[in-house]
C-alpha positions, -999 to 999 in steps of 0.1 A, spaced: -835 123 -200 -817 104 -175 -836 85 -155 -845 78 -124 -821 43 -118 -793 66 -141 -796 95 -116 -791 80 -86 -762 56 -101 -742 90 -116 -751 108 -83 -731 83 -61 -711 75 -80 -696 108 -80 -704 114 -45 -674 79 -39 -654 97 -65 -658 133 -47 -653 121 -19 -620 94 -24 -603 131 -40 -611 149 -12 -592 123 16 -566 122 -8 -564 160 -15 -565 161 23 -541 130 32 -515 146 5 -521 185 19 -512 169 57 -477 146 39 -467 186 27 -477 202 56 -455 179 81 -429 177 60 -427 218 62 -425 214 99 -403 192 98 -374 212 77 -385 243 97 -379 226 129 -345 210 112 -338 246 99 -347 263 129 -322 238 155 -293 242 123 -294 276 125 -295 279 164 -267 263 164 -244 284 138 -252 312 154 -237 294 195 -207 283 172 -205 320 152 -204 337 187 -180 313 203 -159 317 169 -136 341 182 -129 323 215 -121 287 193 -91 306 172 -78 324 201 -71 289 227 -63 271 193 -35 294 184 -25 297 218 -26 254 221 -4 261 188 20 279 200 23 260 235 24 228 216 57 245 193 74 259 228 
């Protein structure tokens, strides 16, 4: 049988450890969410830039060909 004093000691010990683990879990999840959100933003911006370059590529190619020919002549 556990005495009253021992019961309170275990109860508060478990309470402190559980609270600390909850805080650690919260910080870890927050860190993962922030990293995920930042990587989402970076990929989204890169996708927009890639799409713009993809749309402009035919114009750029014809411009480069035209410039190359005019430099030769």
